[in-house]
C-alpha positions as CSV (number, residue, x, y, z in Angstrom):
1,M,0.0,0.0,0.0
2,T,1.0,3.6,-0.5
3,D,0.8,6.5,1.9
4,R,-2.3,7.7,0.2
5,S,-4.2,4.7,1.7
6,V,-3.5,5.9,5.3
7,I,-6.9,6.8,6.7
8,G,-6.1,7.6,10.3
9,K,-4.1,6.6,13.4
10,V,-4.6,4.2,16.3
11,A,-5.9,5.9,19.4
12,S,-6.3,4.5,23.0
13,P,-7.6,7.2,25.3
14,P,-9.4,6.2,28.6
15,R,-12.6,4.2,27.9
16,R,-11.3,3.5,24.4
17,E,-8.3,1.4,25.2
18,S,-6.9,-1.1,22.7
19,T,-6.9,-4.8,23.5
20,S,-5.7,-8.0,21.8
21,E,-9.1,-8.2,20.3
22,D,-10.2,-4.6,19.5
23,F,-8.8,-1.2,18.9
24,F,-10.0,2.3,17.9
25,F,-8.6,4.8,15.4
26,W,-9.4,8.4,14.5
27,I,-10.1,9.1,10.9
28,T,-8.6,11.9,8.8
29,P,-11.0,14.6,7.6
30,R,-12.8,14.2,4.3
31,Q,-12.5,10.4,4.4
32,L,-15.5,8.2,3.8
33,I,-15.0,5.2,6.1
34,E,-17.7,2.6,6.5
35,K,-18.6,-0.2,8.8
36,T,-17.5,-3.7,7.6
37,Q,-14.4,-2.3,5.7
38,I,-11.1,-4.2,6.1
39,V,-8.2,-2.3,7.6
40,R,-4.6,-3.0,8.6
41,T,-2.0,-1.3,10.8
42,R,1.7,-2.0,11.5
43,C,3.9,-1.2,14.5
44,H,7.0,-2.4,16.3
45,I,6.3,-3.9,19.7
46,G,9.6,-4.5,21.4
47,E,11.8,-5.9,18.7
48,T,8.9,-7.5,16.8
49,A,7.3,-6.0,13.7
50,V,3.6,-6.8,13.9
51,T,0.8,-6.4,11.3
52,F,-2.8,-6.2,12.5
53,Y,-5.7,-7.0,10.2
54,G,-9.2,-6.1,11.2
55,V,-12.7,-5.2,10.2
56,I,-14.5,-2.0,11.2
57,T,-17.4,-2.8,13.5
58,E,-18.7,0.7,13.9
59,V,-18.0,4.3,12.8
60,F,-18.6,7.1,15.3
61,R,-18.9,10.9,14.9
62,Q,-18.3,13.1,17.9
63,S,-18.6,16.9,18.2
64,R,-16.5,19.2,20.4
65,Q,-19.5,20.1,22.5
66,T,-20.0,18.5,25.9
67,D,-23.7,18.1,25.8
68,M,-26.8,18.8,23.7
69,A,-27.4,22.2,25.3
70,E,-24.1,23.4,23.9
71,E,-25.0,22.1,20.5
72,V,-28.2,24.2,20.6
73,D,-26.5,27.3,22.0
74,R,-23.8,27.2,19.3
75,Y,-26.5,27.9,16.7
76,D,-28.6,30.1,19.1
77,S,-31.5,27.8,18.4
78,D,-31.6,29.2,14.8
79,T,-31.2,26.8,11.9
80,S,-30.3,29.6,9.5
81,Y,-27.5,31.0,11.8
82,E,-23.9,30.2,10.9
83,P,-21.4,30.4,13.9
84,P,-18.5,32.8,13.2
85,F,-15.9,30.2,14.3
86,E,-15.7,26.7,13.0
87,N,-15.7,24.1,15.7
88,A,-15.6,20.9,13.7
89,G,-16.0,17.5,15.3
90,F,-14.2,14.3,14.4
91,T,-14.8,10.8,13.2
92,Y,-13.4,7.6,14.7
93,A,-14.0,3.9,14.3
94,S,-13.9,0.6,16.3
95,V,-12.0,-2.4,14.8
96,R,-12.3,-6.1,15.5
97,I,-8.8,-7.7,15.1
98,L,-9.1,-10.6,12.7
99,R,-5.5,-11.7,12.5
100,T,-2.0,-10.7,13.6
101,V,1.2,-11.6,11.7
102,P,3.1,-13.0,13.5
103,P,0.4,-14.5,15.7
104,V,0.9,-12.5,18.9
105,L,-1.8,-11.7,21.5
106,C,-1.3,-8.0,22.1
107,P,-2.9,-4.6,21.0
108,P,-1.4,-2.2,18.4
109,L,0.4,0.9,19.6
110,E,-1.3,4.3,19.6
111,G,-0.2,6.5,16.8
112,S,0.2,3.7,14.3
113,N,-1.0,4.4,10.8
114,V,-4.2,2.7,9.8
115,E,-4.6,1.8,6.1
116,L,-7.7,0.8,4.2
117,G,-7.5,-2.8,3.2
118,E,-7.5,-4.2,-0.3
119,T,-8.0,-7.7,-1.8
120,E,-4.7,-9.2,-0.5
121,D,-5.4,-7.8,3.0
122,A,-8.9,-9.3,3.1
123,Q,-7.4,-12.7,2.2
124,M,-4.7,-12.3,4.8
125,A,-7.3,-11.2,7.4
126,Y,-9.3,-14.5,7.0
127,G,-6.2,-16.7,6.6
128,A,-6.6,-17.6,2.9
129,D,-2.8,-18.0,2.6
130,E,-2.9,-20.8,5.1
131,I,-5.8,-22.8,3.6
132,E,-4.7,-25.8,1.6
133,N,-8.1,-26.8,0.2
134,K,-9.8,-23.5,-0.3
135,L,-13.0,-22.6,-2.2
136,A,-14.0,-19.1,-3.3
137,I,-17.6,-19.0,-2.0
138,G,-18.4,-15.3,-2.4
139,V,-17.0,-11.9,-2.8
140,V,-15.9,-10.1,0.3
141,K,-17.7,-6.8,1.0
142,N,-15.5,-3.9,1.9
143,G,-18.1,-1.4,3.0
144,G,-21.5,-0.7,1.4
145,M,-20.4,-0.6,-2.2
146,R,-16.8,-1.7,-2.4
147,L,-15.6,-5.3,-2.8
148,A,-12.3,-6.9,-1.7
149,G,-11.9,-9.9,-3.9
150,P,-13.0,-13.6,-3.4
151,G,-13.8,-14.8,0.0
152,F,-12.3,-18.3,0.7
153,I,-13.5,-21.0,3.0
154,D,-11.6,-24.1,4.0
155,T,-13.3,-27.1,2.5
156,D,-11.7,-29.3,5.2
157,Y,-14.2,-27.6,7.6
158,L,-17.1,-28.3,5.2
159,L,-16.4,-31.8,3.8
160,G,-15.2,-33.8,6.7
161,A,-11.5,-33.5,7.3
162,N,-11.6,-30.9,10.2
163,G,-15.4,-30.6,10.4
164,G,-18.4,-31.0,8.3
165,H,-21.8,-29.8,7.2
166,L,-23.2,-26.4,6.3
167,N,-26.0,-24.7,8.2
168,V,-27.8,-21.5,6.9
169,N,-30.1,-19.4,9.0
170,G,-32.4,-16.6,7.7
171,V,-35.9,-15.3,7.6
172,A,-38.3,-16.5,4.9
173,G,-37.7,-14.9,1.5
174,R,-35.1,-12.3,2.4
175,G,-32.8,-14.8,3.9
176,T,-32.3,-16.5,0.5
177,K,-31.2,-19.8,2.2
178,S,-32.1,-22.2,-0.6
179,S,-30.3,-19.9,-3.2
180,F,-27.1,-20.0,-1.1
181,L,-27.2,-23.8,-0.6
182,L,-27.7,-24.3,-4.4
183,H,-24.7,-21.9,-4.9
184,V,-22.4,-24.0,-2.7
185,N,-23.7,-27.2,-4.4
186,Y,-22.8,-25.7,-7.8
187,L,-19.3,-24.6,-6.7
188,L,-18.5,-28.0,-5.3
189,L,-19.9,-29.9,-8.2
190,R,-17.9,-27.7,-10.6
191,K,-14.7,-28.4,-8.6
192,A,-15.4,-32.1,-8.6
193,R,-15.9,-32.1,-12.4
194,Q,-12.6,-30.2,-12.9
195,D,-10.8,-32.7,-10.7
196,A,-12.2,-35.6,-12.7
197,M,-10.8,-34.0,-15.9
198,T,-7.4,-33.1,-14.6
199,R,-6.8,-36.0,-12.1
200,P,-9.1,-38.8,-13.3
201,S,-7.0,-41.6,-11.7
202,D,-6.3,-39.8,-8.4
203,P,-8.1,-41.7,-5.6
204,N,-8.1,-38.6,-3.4
205,R,-9.8,-36.3,-5.9
206,L,-13.1,-34.7,-4.9
207,R,-16.2,-36.7,-5.7
208,V,-19.7,-35.3,-4.8
209,V,-23.3,-36.4,-5.2
210,P,-25.7,-33.5,-4.6
211,I,-29.1,-34.7,-3.2
212,I,-31.5,-31.7,-3.0
213,L,-34.8,-32.1,-1.2
214,N,-37.6,-29.8,-2.5
215,V,-39.6,-28.8,0.6
216,K,-41.6,-25.8,-0.6
217,N,-43.4,-25.3,-4.0
218,F,-41.6,-26.7,-7.0
219,D,-38.9,-24.0,-7.4
220,L,-36.1,-26.5,-7.2
221,F,-37.6,-28.4,-10.2
222,H,-36.3,-25.7,-12.5
223,I,-32.6,-25.5,-11.4
224,D,-31.6,-26.7,-14.9
225,R,-33.0,-23.5,-16.4
226,R,-31.5,-20.1,-16.7
227,N,-32.4,-17.6,-13.9
228,Q,-34.6,-14.9,-15.4
229,R,-33.3,-12.5,-12.8
230,F,-29.7,-12.9,-13.9
231,R,-28.3,-9.5,-15.0
232,V,-25.0,-9.7,-16.8
233,E,-23.8,-6.2,-15.9
234,E,-24.5,-6.7,-12.2
235,H,-23.9,-10.4,-11.5
236,L,-21.2,-11.6,-14.0
237,P,-18.3,-9.6,-12.4
238,K,-19.0,-11.4,-9.1
239,W,-18.9,-14.8,-10.8
240,K,-15.6,-13.8,-12.5
241,E,-14.2,-13.0,-9.0
242,L,-14.9,-16.7,-8.2
243,G,-13.1,-17.8,-11.3
244,I,-16.2,-18.6,-13.3
245,A,-16.4,-16.7,-16.6
246,Q,-19.5,-18.3,-17.9
247,P,-22.0,-19.4,-15.2
248,A,-24.7,-21.8,-16.3
249,P,-27.6,-23.8,-14.8
250,F,-27.2,-27.3,-13.5
251,Q,-27.2,-29.9,-16.1
252,N,-28.5,-33.5,-16.4
253,V,-30.5,-33.1,-13.2
254,T,-32.5,-36.2,-12.0
255,F,-36.0,-35.2,-10.8
256,L,-38.0,-37.5,-8.5
257,A,-41.5,-37.0,-7.2
258,P,-44.1,-39.1,-5.3
259,Q,-46.0,-41.6,-7.3
260,K,-49.7,-40.9,-7.9
261,R,-52.2,-43.2,-6.1
262,G,-53.3,-46.1,-8.4
263,M,-51.0,-45.0,-11.2
264,N,-47.3,-45.4,-12.3
265,T,-46.7,-41.7,-13.0
266,P,-45.4,-39.0,-10.6
267,V,-47.5,-36.1,-9.2
268,D,-47.6,-32.9,-11.3
269,T,-44.5,-30.8,-10.7
270,G,-44.7,-28.3,-13.5
271,R,-42.3,-30.2,-15.6
272,P,-43.2,-32.7,-18.4
273,V,-44.0,-36.1,-17.0
274,A,-41.1,-37.7,-19.0
275,D,-38.7,-35.5,-17.0
276,V,-39.7,-36.8,-13.6
277,K,-39.3,-40.3,-12.1
278,P,-41.9,-41.5,-9.5
279,F,-40.9,-42.9,-6.1
280,S,-42.9,-45.0,-3.7
281,W,-42.7,-47.9,-1.2
282,S,-44.7,-51.1,-0.8
283,L,-45.0,-52.9,2.5
284,G,-42.2,-55.3,1.3
285,D,-39.9,-52.3,0.5
286,I,-40.5,-50.9,4.0
287,V,-39.7,-54.2,5.7
288,E,-36.6,-54.8,3.6
289,R,-35.2,-51.5,4.6
290,G,-36.2,-51.5,8.2
291,L,-38.3,-48.3,7.9
292,L,-41.5,-49.2,9.7
293,S,-40.9,-47.1,12.8
294,Y,-40.1,-44.0,10.6
295,L,-43.7,-43.9,9.5
296,F,-45.0,-42.7,12.8
297,A,-44.7,-39.4,14.6
298,D,-42.5,-38.5,17.6
299,D,-45.4,-38.5,20.1
300,D,-46.6,-41.9,18.9
301,V,-43.2,-43.7,18.9
302,Q,-42.3,-42.2,22.3
303,D,-45.5,-43.8,23.8
304,A,-44.2,-47.0,25.4
305,N,-47.2,-49.1,24.4
306,F,-47.3,-47.8,20.8
307,G,-43.5,-48.2,20.3
308,A,-43.7,-51.8,21.7
309,L,-46.5,-52.6,19.3
310,V,-44.6,-51.2,16.2
311,T,-41.5,-53.1,17.2
312,D,-43.5,-56.3,17.7
313,L,-45.1,-56.0,14.3
314,E,-41.8,-55.2,12.6
315,T,-40.4,-58.4,14.0
316,Y,-43.5,-60.3,12.9
317,L,-43.1,-59.1,9.3
318,T,-39.4,-59.4,9.0
319,E,-37.1,-62.3,8.0
320,E,-33.4,-61.7,8.3
321,R,-30.6,-63.4,6.4
322,T,-26.9,-62.7,6.9
323,T,-24.5,-62.7,3.9
324,G,-20.9,-61.7,4.6
325,D,-20.9,-58.6,6.6
326,R,-24.4,-57.5,5.7
327,T,-27.8,-58.6,7.0
328,R,-30.6,-58.7,4.5
329,R,-34.2,-58.2,5.5
330,Q,-37.2,-59.4,3.6
331,L,-40.9,-59.8,4.1
332,A,-41.5,-63.1,5.9
333,A,-43.5,-65.9,4.2
334,G,-47.1,-66.2,5.2
335,R,-47.3,-62.5,6.2
336,P,-49.4,-59.8,4.7
337,K,-48.1,-59.1,1.1
338,N,-49.2,-55.4,0.9
339,F,-50.4,-52.5,3.0
340,D,-54.1,-53.4,2.3
341,E,-53.7,-56.9,3.8
342,F,-51.6,-55.4,6.7
343,L,-54.3,-52.9,7.5
344,R,-56.9,-55.6,7.5
345,E,-54.8,-57.8,9.8
346,I,-54.4,-54.9,12.2
347,R,-58.2,-54.4,12.1
348,G,-58.6,-58.1,13.0
349,M,-56.3,-57.7,16.0
350,C,-58.5,-54.9,17.2
351,D,-61.3,-57.5,17.2
352,G,-59.1,-60.0,19.2
353,E,-57.9,-62.0,16.2
354,F,-54.1,-62.1,16.7
355,P,-51.9,-64.1,14.2
356,Q,-49.2,-66.4,15.4
357,G,-46.1,-64.3,16.1
358,V,-47.8,-61.2,17.5
359,S,-48.3,-60.9,21.2
360,S,-52.0,-60.8,22.2
361,K,-51.2,-58.6,25.2
362,H,-51.3,-55.4,23.2
363,H,-54.2,-53.1,24.3
364,T,-57.1,-52.7,21.9
365,G,-56.8,-48.9,22.2
366,T,-53.2,-49.0,21.1
367,L,-54.1,-51.2,18.1
368,R,-56.8,-48.9,17.1
369,K,-54.5,-45.9,17.3
370,L,-52.0,-47.7,15.0
371,H,-54.8,-48.5,12.6
372,R,-55.9,-44.8,12.5
373,R,-52.3,-43.6,11.9
374,L,-51.6,-46.1,9.1
375,F,-55.0,-45.5,7.5
376,R,-54.3,-41.7,7.4
377,L,-50.9,-42.3,5.8
378,L,-52.3,-44.5,3.1
379,F,-55.5,-42.6,2.2
380,E,-55.1,-39.0,3.3
381,G,-51.6,-38.1,2.0
382,G,-52.8,-37.0,-1.5
383,T,-50.3,-39.3,-3.2
384,G,-49.5,-43.0,-3.6
385,V,-46.1,-42.8,-2.0
386,L,-47.2,-45.8,0.1
387,R,-48.6,-48.4,-2.3
388,L,-51.8,-49.9,-1.0
389,N,-52.1,-53.1,-3.1
390,E,-48.8,-53.5,-5.0
391,Q,-46.1,-55.8,-3.7
392,K,-43.3,-53.7,-5.2
393,G,-43.0,-50.0,-5.3
394,N,-40.3,-47.6,-6.7
395,P,-38.1,-47.0,-3.7
396,L,-35.6,-44.2,-3.8
397,D,-32.0,-45.2,-4.6
398,V,-29.7,-42.2,-4.3
399,T,-26.3,-44.0,-4.0
400,S,-23.6,-43.6,-6.5
401,K,-20.0,-44.7,-7.2
402,D,-18.7,-41.4,-8.5
403,T,-19.5,-37.7,-9.0
404,H,-23.2,-37.4,-10.1
405,D,-25.2,-34.5,-11.3
406,P,-27.9,-33.2,-8.9
407,V,-30.8,-35.4,-7.7
408,V,-33.8,-33.3,-6.8
409,I,-36.5,-35.1,-4.7
410,D,-39.9,-33.5,-4.1
411,L,-41.4,-33.4,-0.6
412,S,-43.7,-30.4,-1.1
413,S,-46.5,-32.6,-2.6
414,L,-46.5,-34.5,0.7
415,S,-47.2,-31.4,2.8
416,G,-50.7,-32.7,3.6
417,V,-49.1,-35.4,5.8
418,P,-45.8,-34.0,7.3
419,Q,-45.0,-37.4,8.7
420,L,-44.6,-38.7,5.2
421,Q,-42.2,-35.9,4.4
422,R,-40.1,-36.9,7.5
423,F,-40.4,-40.5,6.4
424,V,-38.9,-39.8,3.0
425,V,-36.0,-37.8,4.6
426,A,-35.3,-40.7,7.0
427,T,-35.2,-43.3,4.2
428,I,-32.6,-41.2,2.3
429,F,-30.4,-40.8,5.4
430,R,-30.8,-44.4,6.4
431,Q,-29.8,-45.5,2.9
432,L,-26.7,-43.3,2.9
433,V,-25.7,-44.4,6.4
434,E,-25.9,-48.1,5.4
435,E,-24.1,-47.5,2.1
436,R,-21.2,-45.5,3.8
437,T,-20.7,-48.0,6.6
438,G,-20.4,-51.2,4.6
439,S,-17.3,-52.8,3.2
440,H,-18.1,-51.7,-0.4
441,T,-17.9,-48.0,0.4
442,Q,-16.5,-45.8,-2.4
443,K,-13.5,-44.0,-1.0
444,G,-13.6,-40.2,-1.2
445,L,-17.2,-39.9,-2.3
446,V,-19.2,-37.2,-0.5
447,Y,-23.0,-37.0,-0.5
448,L,-24.3,-33.4,-0.1
449,V,-27.8,-33.6,1.3
450,T,-29.6,-30.2,1.0
451,L,-32.6,-29.9,3.3
452,D,-34.5,-26.7,4.2
453,E,-36.9,-26.3,7.2
454,L,-34.7,-28.4,9.5
455,N,-36.9,-27.5,12.4
456,R,-39.6,-29.8,10.9
457,F,-37.2,-32.8,10.5
458,A,-35.0,-32.5,13.6
459,P,-36.8,-30.3,16.0
460,R,-35.3,-29.2,19.3
461,G,-36.1,-31.5,22.2
462,S,-37.4,-34.4,20.0
463,K,-36.2,-37.9,20.7
464,D,-37.9,-39.8,17.8
465,A,-36.0,-42.1,15.5
466,I,-35.9,-39.6,12.6
467,T,-34.4,-36.8,14.7
468,E,-31.9,-39.2,16.2
469,L,-30.9,-40.4,12.7
470,I,-30.3,-36.8,11.5
471,E,-28.4,-36.1,14.7
472,R,-26.2,-39.2,14.1
473,V,-25.5,-37.9,10.6
474,A,-24.5,-34.5,12.0
475,A,-22.4,-35.9,14.8
476,E,-20.8,-39.0,13.3
477,M,-21.1,-39.3,9.5
478,R,-19.2,-36.4,8.2
479,S,-16.0,-38.5,8.2
480,Q,-17.9,-41.1,6.3
481,G,-18.8,-38.7,3.5
482,I,-22.4,-37.7,4.4
483,I,-22.6,-33.9,4.6
484,L,-25.8,-32.1,5.6
485,F,-26.5,-28.8,3.9
486,G,-29.3,-27.6,6.2
487,A,-31.3,-24.5,6.6
488,Q,-34.0,-23.0,8.8
489,Q,-35.6,-19.7,9.7
490,Q,-34.8,-20.1,13.4
491,A,-31.8,-22.3,14.5
492,S,-33.1,-22.1,18.1
493,Y,-35.9,-24.5,17.1
494,V,-33.5,-27.1,15.6
495,S,-31.7,-29.9,17.5
496,P,-28.6,-28.3,19.0
497,R,-26.5,-31.4,17.9
498,V,-27.4,-30.7,14.3
499,V,-26.6,-26.9,14.3
500,E,-23.6,-27.0,16.6
501,N,-21.9,-29.8,14.5
502,A,-21.9,-27.6,11.3
503,G,-18.3,-26.8,10.4
504,L,-19.5,-23.9,8.3
505,R,-22.4,-21.7,9.2
506,A,-24.0,-18.9,7.2
507,L,-26.3,-16.1,8.4
508,G,-28.7,-14.4,6.1
509,K,-31.0,-11.7,7.3
510,S,-32.3,-13.0,10.6
511,G,-34.9,-11.7,13.1
512,S,-33.7,-9.9,16.2
513,L,-35.6,-12.2,18.6
514,E,-33.8,-15.2,17.0
515,L,-30.4,-13.5,17.3
516,D,-31.0,-13.0,21.0
517,Q,-31.3,-16.7,21.6
518,P,-28.4,-18.5,23.4
519,I,-27.4,-20.4,20.3
520,W,-26.1,-17.1,18.8
521,R,-24.3,-16.0,22.0
522,F,-20.9,-16.5,20.5
523,L,-21.5,-13.7,18.0
524,S,-20.2,-10.2,18.8
525,D,-22.8,-7.4,19.2
526,A,-21.6,-6.0,15.9
527,A,-22.2,-9.3,14.1
528,R,-25.7,-9.7,15.5
529,K,-26.6,-6.2,14.5
530,K,-25.3,-6.8,11.0
531,A,-27.2,-10.1,10.7
532,A,-30.4,-8.2,11.4
533,T,-29.9,-5.8,8.5
534,L,-28.3,-8.0,5.8
535,L,-29.5,-7.5,2.2
536,P,-30.9,-10.6,0.4
537,D,-27.6,-11.2,-1.5
538,E,-25.4,-10.9,1.6
539,K,-24.3,-13.6,4.0
540,L,-22.1,-13.7,7.1
541,L,-19.9,-16.8,7.0
542,I,-18.8,-18.4,10.3
543,Q,-15.9,-20.8,10.3
544,D,-13.8,-21.9,13.3
545,S,-10.7,-20.2,12.0
546,F,-12.5,-16.8,11.6
547,R,-12.3,-14.5,14.6
548,E,-15.3,-12.6,13.2
549,P,-17.8,-13.6,10.5
550,M,-16.8,-12.9,6.9
551,L,-19.3,-10.7,5.0
552,V,-19.7,-11.8,1.4
553,T,-22.1,-11.2,-1.5
């Protein structure tokens, strides 16, 4: 930097002392300095030359008057009066220290020049020079209108080496959570494709399989089409900062939607039927995959009597065979062949007709409760995702052996029965967990599971099987290549194990009440205030190696 970039000097008067985390500096007149700008200062402390990198957390203006009365008296209470003597105030700013080189824990000295940061300073501030596996995920904002080059994250915190998972928080609409998750999917898929071309035989190259769950409407069923809001003049320069000269939609996307009742076609998604594959499960499919308990809600399964009944019936329906290191399940001979027969058999148990293999000690009220729950799932869901009469459905199979283009799975058409939505999510995670823990696991393959509205699938305080499965994925499976890209409007409503295990967190515009919750206590006051006023295209990125969140667009 040149002397022309000097914008002020470090100051540490009483009540504005410098620390190893923060300092203040006064600003030279006629300088426009903004909150969120990157700055640096250098000084010699003892015999050590130290460079401090920081971000401005607030800009203050102070007059020379001691109170409001003097301010009024100076103008004699007359807005048209001009005082004969100029008595100008001054501007100063507070700075959060992001990094020191070398890494010492001390404050800068008063009188040190403060310089406005540029691209290389922003990268130094957030440690980009020390990241081995980095990914440019956005462009660093350097004030309201200026930019400071690409903002890099460490993929080791995202994809399993030092941590895993991505969690995004933000209010509906303005938080743009789904857009950001798609953006990260796009960047990682692009990187994996580049690795496949340049290092095809490298066993350690990046391999990803994006699995995107469509929770609301059918917006995600159009990710292979150009965004009508894309404006070349405004958006293309930012893409070029990320090293992408010609951004394009996703290609070769696989679309899956629930099967219609009594038909072999999927529900209407706004796309041609030929573009979408149906998915469904028969009773045999449920038994083979050990999914029966996932069909029922938390309150039901936590009921001791109801849970015992479901376990008893699952044992009754299942025959297990062990081959090598794997145990295969199948529908036992002489049992109901489909859901219609199973429902009739449960009805018979309500009347005291128990088949051999099922305990007759189950209470009639519990049996009737099970009958009602299953009947609703089969007939009131609006789709045929559970096949009533067929012995074979079209179960989801999302496994792969190498990098795969996105798989989009619809859940929104199951909104009439939220328990079916949770069931589909559970089947996906269960399948991935089993695939990644067997002896035939593909080394280096990473599944990216994108799921919005996490509070519905892993709510805080819930102990049901589905929540525990998602918690297990968050806590244990990142090293096995299952990465959760989750989002929600309020992280305080989501299981803490799911949120806290995210190696990378992103904040879109969030409500002030949410930001006051204990889960956000680690944020500085400045970061919380900024999160409440973010624009739709802005995100605060939180990574363990960052002292303060990185503001990107």
